[in-house]
NUGU-985914 format. One line per 3 residues: number of its first residue (from 1); their letters; for each residue x, y, z of C-alpha. Coordinates in steps of 0.001 Angstrom, whole numbers, plus 500000, padded with zeros to 6 digits. Layout:
N
NUM) a) X,Y,Z; ...
This chain:
437
1) mkq) 881651,670644,647303; 884298,672607,649088; 883883,676293,648641
4) sip) 886745,677952,646781; 888605,680724,648537; 888675,684008,646668
7) piv) 892112,685092,645136; 894116,687795,646818; 894061,690771,644522
10) tia) 896080,694049,644881; 894081,697302,645007; 896160,698513,642047
13) eia) 894580,695757,639882; 891070,695975,641322; 889578,697336,638177
16) nhq) 890302,693923,636489; 887919,692178,638926; 884673,694123,638782
19) dqe) 881682,692265,640237; 884097,689481,641406; 884586,688050,644856
22) iri) 888275,688737,645828; 890381,689223,648996; 892598,692010,649894
25) agw) 895635,691539,652105; 896394,694852,653754; 895890,697294,656633
28) lfn) 893196,699368,658151; 894087,703061,658184; 890753,704360,659137
31) lrs) 887447,703138,660322; 884043,704906,660593; 880890,703337,661681
34) kgk) 877315,704669,661136; 874559,702636,662575; 874585,699239,661118
37) ihf) 877378,699962,658560; 881214,700036,658926; 883384,701961,656479
40) lql) 886779,700503,656288; 889669,702372,654778; 892078,699928,653419
43) rdg) 895584,700038,651958; 897883,697304,650717; 900912,699196,649517
46) tgr) 899650,699417,645955; 896653,701665,646523; 893730,702550,648799
49) iqg) 890089,701438,648748; 886999,701695,650921; 885321,698615,652128
52) vav) 881759,698803,653147; 880385,696187,655654; 876577,696061,656191
55) ege) 875125,694116,659100; 873151,691212,657759; 875107,691131,654541
58) cdp) 878481,690656,656174; 879451,687536,658090; 878141,688217,661727
61) ssf) 881354,687246,663372; 883436,689491,661044; 881046,692366,661393
64) qti) 881409,692270,665204; 885210,691993,664804; 885382,695004,662610
67) gdl) 883945,697275,665386; 886938,696156,667503; 889669,696929,665209
70) kme) 892296,699540,665890; 894070,701697,663239; 896820,699913,661289
73) asv) 895358,696380,662069; 896586,693953,659486; 893634,692187,657881
76) lvt) 892446,689921,655160; 889235,691321,653774; 886851,689385,651507
79) grv) 884311,691139,649392; 882774,691886,646017; 884324,694564,643922
82) rkd) 881778,697254,642943; 882197,700171,640640; 881538,703529,642274
85) era) 882296,706745,640373; 882237,708665,643688; 885071,706636,645085
88) psg) 888683,708092,644700; 889673,704740,643139; 886552,704364,641140
91) yel) 885699,701148,643022; 884532,700081,646517; 884659,696585,648228
94) tvs) 881281,695236,649572; 882665,693339,652548; 881456,689782,653192
97) glt) 884096,688625,655666; 887246,689664,657435; 890234,687733,659025
100) vvq) 892443,689525,661504; 896128,688955,661148; 897132,691289,664019
103) npe) 895102,693828,665831; 897316,696377,667862; 896760,696412,671603
106) edy) 897540,700088,671731; 896548,703056,669817; 898651,704009,666699
109) pia) 901222,706652,667550; 900524,708682,664545; 896910,709671,664837
112) kke) 894882,711951,662615; 895872,714939,664656; 898765,717305,663681
115) hgi) 902282,716181,664775; 905541,718133,664737; 908237,717331,662308
118) dfl) 910542,715981,664950; 907821,713523,666301; 907180,712363,662716
121) len) 910946,711868,661989; 911267,709910,665272; 908448,707803,664096
124) rhl) 909615,707642,660398; 909222,703826,660304; 905559,704277,660750
127) wlr) 905073,707591,658984; 906012,705914,655677; 902599,704499,655666
130) ssl) 900935,707870,655380; 899821,709264,652043; 902152,712188,651638
133) pga) 905443,710238,652347; 903968,707400,650008; 903527,709678,647179
136) llr) 906855,711170,647511; 908644,707785,647699; 906642,706515,644619
139) irh) 907932,709678,642740; 911389,708707,643948; 911002,705202,642592
142) qai) 909787,706511,639175; 912589,708974,639032; 915169,706057,639610
145) tsl) 913400,703939,636891; 913286,706876,634455; 916933,707689,634882
148) rnf) 918124,704065,634525; 915968,703771,631428; 917492,706933,629968
151) fns) 921046,705628,630256; 920131,702099,629237; 918458,703461,626083
154) rgf) 921666,705383,625148; 924054,702376,625496; 925687,703290,628940
157) ili) 927142,700576,631028; 926375,700464,634827; 929538,700452,636885
160) dtp) 929302,699916,640693; 931990,702145,642181; 933358,701652,645678
163) ilt) 931752,703001,648794; 935010,702569,650684; 937917,704539,649176
166) gai) 941412,705789,649713; 941115,708859,647580; 939454,712137,648206
169) ges) 936952,712971,645360; 935726,716519,646607; 936853,718234,649753
172) agt) 938884,716771,652642; 936729,718776,655093; 933655,716657,654253
175) lfe) 934979,713147,654611; 933675,710475,656825; 936764,708396,658112
178) vpy) 936389,704655,658641; 939289,702544,660358; 940349,700042,657647
181) fdm) 942240,697080,659254; 945966,697761,659432; 945951,700114,656451
184) gna) 944897,703201,658366; 941740,705079,657458; 939391,704642,654476
187) yla) 936763,707119,653545; 933164,706804,652766; 932761,707837,649151
190) qtg) 931937,711420,648373; 931704,710513,644712; 932368,707619,642341
193) qly) 933560,709868,639660; 937204,709055,639684; 936489,705232,639349
196) lea) 933945,706171,636479; 936740,707950,634619; 938640,704703,634590
199) acm) 935631,702780,633419; 934779,705214,630676; 938253,704578,629139
202) afg) 937252,700916,629007; 933633,701148,627915; 933142,704744,626488
205) kvf) 929868,705483,628233; 929298,704596,631909; 927137,705540,634878
208) nfg) 926796,704517,638538; 924005,704846,641001; 924481,704491,644786
211) ptf) 924801,706119,648246; 927160,709045,648795; 928447,710591,651966
214) rae) 929335,714134,652895; 930288,715203,656491; 929066,718696,656014
217) ksk) 927975,720344,659206; 924953,721927,657441; 921407,722238,658739
220) trr) 919853,723603,655588; 916830,722251,653956; 919044,721100,650989
223) hlt) 921536,718894,652794; 921765,715411,653938; 924858,713445,655168
226) efw) 923884,710390,653223; 922261,710680,649885; 922011,708869,646497
229) mle) 923561,710106,643479; 923735,708995,639788; 926907,709901,638004
232) aev) 927741,709563,634263; 931034,709773,632488; 931644,709799,628742
235) ayl) 934889,709474,626669; 935372,711818,623782; 932620,714157,625159
238) dnp) 933403,717872,625573; 931847,720474,627881; 929016,721499,625514
241) gnl) 928114,717837,624825; 928091,717252,628519; 925484,719993,628951
244) qlq) 923415,718725,626292; 923371,715202,627805; 922159,716599,631099
247) edm) 919490,718658,629353; 918241,715667,627474; 918140,713640,630744
250) ica) 916279,716173,632775; 913630,716737,630026; 913123,712988,629680
253) lve) 912847,712669,633517; 910317,715376,633901; 908171,714126,630950
256) dil) 908160,710669,632645; 907174,711942,636067; 904364,714073,634571
259) src) 902936,711131,632671; 903522,708264,635197; 902914,709964,638584
262) qee) 899782,712092,638140; 898121,710874,641125; 901101,711260,643420
265) lkt) 901638,714769,642109; 897891,715575,642803; 898266,714137,646390
268) lgr) 901230,716425,647048; 899350,719413,645593; 902170,719979,642902
271) dvg) 901673,722731,640420; 902390,720672,637362; 902023,723580,635079
274) klk) 905433,724699,636253; 906985,721300,635433; 905493,721532,632087
277) kvt) 907656,724497,631268; 910699,722355,631634; 911592,722088,627938
280) ppf) 914759,722613,625884; 916786,724538,625670; 917950,725537,629062
283) prl) 919443,728957,629660; 923413,729172,629983; 924464,731829,632423
286) dyg) 928187,732619,632920; 929419,732525,636501; 930772,736168,636129
289) eai) 927443,737386,635016; 925695,735630,637757; 928022,737190,640341
292) hwl) 927566,740646,638844; 923675,740245,638850; 923639,738952,642391
295) qqq) 925702,741928,643543; 923274,744254,641856; 920578,742506,643967
298) ghd) 922370,743164,647196; 923994,739775,647749; 927269,739674,649719
301) iew) 929314,737676,647248; 932621,738257,645466; 933914,736769,642340
304) gsd) 935839,733569,643287; 933243,732371,645745; 931055,729455,645233
307) lga) 927222,730187,645000; 925457,729798,648517; 921919,728416,648845
310) ede) 920426,731864,648826; 922508,732934,645788; 921290,729717,643849
313) tav) 917703,730359,644812; 917820,733940,643559; 919410,733033,640150
316) snr) 917063,730168,639598; 914049,732239,640403; 914873,734431,637394
319) yek) 913937,731521,635041; 910876,729300,634367; 913136,726326,633585
322) pvf) 916457,724950,634822; 919500,727122,634213; 923156,726148,633679
325) vvn) 925633,728412,635563; 928910,727852,633574; 932655,728492,633906
328) ypk) 933190,728711,637733; 936576,729964,639060; 939250,727184,639417
331) kak) 939743,727841,643087; 935928,727194,643911; 935877,723916,642271
334) afy) 937376,720407,642454; 940913,719681,641139; 939897,717437,638361
337) mke) 938072,720012,636233; 939662,721090,633045; 941072,724673,632785
340) npd) 939122,726889,630475; 941299,727805,627537; 939513,731137,627219
343) npe) 940116,732120,630759; 942736,730027,632875; 941227,731329,636060
346) tvl) 938143,729339,635425; 937195,725755,634530; 935076,724106,632000
349) cad) 932205,723180,634310; 928422,723892,635039; 925993,723606,637856
352) lla) 922505,722923,636805; 920153,724883,639100; 916501,723740,639224
355) seg) 913651,726081,638573; 911359,727469,641321; 914474,728265,643679
358) yge) 915329,724711,644297; 918989,725252,643716; 921675,722925,642459
361) iig) 920579,719339,641343; 923550,718500,639012; 927310,719426,638991
364) gsq) 929450,718582,636007; 932575,719358,634108; 934990,718485,631393
367) red) 937678,716530,633154; 941421,717572,632933; 942998,714968,630549
370) dhd) 946551,716448,630625; 948699,714445,633017; 951069,717349,634139
373) kll) 948253,719898,634633; 946278,717288,636607; 949357,716552,638724
376) ari) 949941,720322,639384; 946457,720712,640646; 946787,717779,643029
379) hee) 949911,719446,644387; 948081,722899,644666; 945343,721157,646656
382) klp) 947894,719555,648816; 946519,716121,648118; 948677,712882,648579
385) eea) 949992,712073,645177; 950442,708375,646057; 946594,708052,646523
388) ytw) 946133,709263,642917; 948712,707124,641184; 946177,705069,639423
391) ylq) 944152,708128,638524; 947087,709841,636961; 947922,706699,634967
394) lrr) 944646,707158,633073; 946297,710306,631582; 949392,708207,630568
397) fgs) 947756,705432,628692; 945371,706636,626053; 944118,709778,627573
400) vph) 941194,711444,625782; 938896,714407,626404; 936034,713362,628539
403) sgf) 933326,714897,630697; 930689,713787,633297; 928399,714896,636004
406) gig) 926486,713824,639046; 922838,714309,639764; 921560,714242,643433
409) ler) 918431,712154,643602; 916891,713609,646658; 917279,717230,645569
412) tvt) 915836,716337,642170; 912795,714476,643820; 912399,717499,646151
415) wls) 912080,719773,643114; 909915,717324,641067; 907485,716983,643936
418) gth) 907431,720510,645077; 908447,719524,648616; 910138,722119,650797
421) hir) 912705,719884,652621; 915032,717278,651209; 914546,714956,654306
424) eai) 911120,714121,652900; 912685,712733,649721; 914428,709690,651402
427) pfp) 912926,706929,653326; 915216,707306,656314; 917025,710702,656323
430) rtl) 920479,711113,657832; 921303,714574,658981; 923672,716395,661271
433) srl) 921388,715618,664177; 919551,712359,663112; 920645,708806,663103
436) yp) 917369,707244,664362; 915462,705228,663253
């Protein structure tokens, strides 16, 4: 009778196959030999496990082949799943055979020694296989899943907004221009918000999620030229309701990460005790009060200026949970924000600063729903009125109070994971000086 071939099983589901003969399709990330025993460290994208090959118990040809394997060889490993409380995964694989898919002819560039950040970024395509980037990107995946689930559960409709646009959403100084046939230049989207405002008048509650581009010549640890942002827009929602929605979303997200990413947070050495303090309600700090406090602390900032990275860090370090800074000056914010009836020099807006000094992760506001006031702001900012004809029409046909916000995924993941630099929170970072790989 022909012997059956053991099934391929992922390391993540290995616990369901205790004492069974299985195969793992993966890669060798480390090999240690001691006498007549090989210890194979294997990964398959779902987890990591140790395989133990003993001479006399493993197929002789396979045993000899194992000794010649280089780091990151791709292999099919056959063995019996054995429970082992000492193993990180709780299981080991007693290896009986091995098939080589590809054995590198040269040493793996990212060895176990320390490497500088530039070297690692230059080899990002390989560095992704390491444990720390792996943990970070799993947290990123879970954050995306959690955010989508939050909005789906609340009846929001996903709207895919354009990446190529003819209208400026934020500042003209941070636009990437793209030649667009015979129509002149288009721009890579800074935000999908304006289009979401149109969609919320059709569907009530909408969100988008996609890449965003800012041509800021910034080298700080908080900036990327290409990042992912989720934006939400809701009809008949005022500014306080907008802040409440953001608070609910962040609390649900943190709770989800704490419950579903325990191993990843442990791998990264994250102090989860600080994340557990992220509970409602979040403090609300008026912009004017923030400026006054910063000046008392010796910060060189005047009323009317936007908060810089150091200012945001100082303010957020005052609290054990995220803090809303509300009612910024009109001249420091975008043209579409609604004037504050209590102080016309300010607008009904808020930036949410993450705790532990991580700075702004959300920017939001109530939108100006008055046609004439919005048109005046477009003229004040010297924006081309013709590019906003459709946007202004939203105020002529059934205009209602509405609010929204945008949350930067990478900044949020950086905070959730306790990582120092935003470039770690995206698979292939794009910065002022990096376009490779």
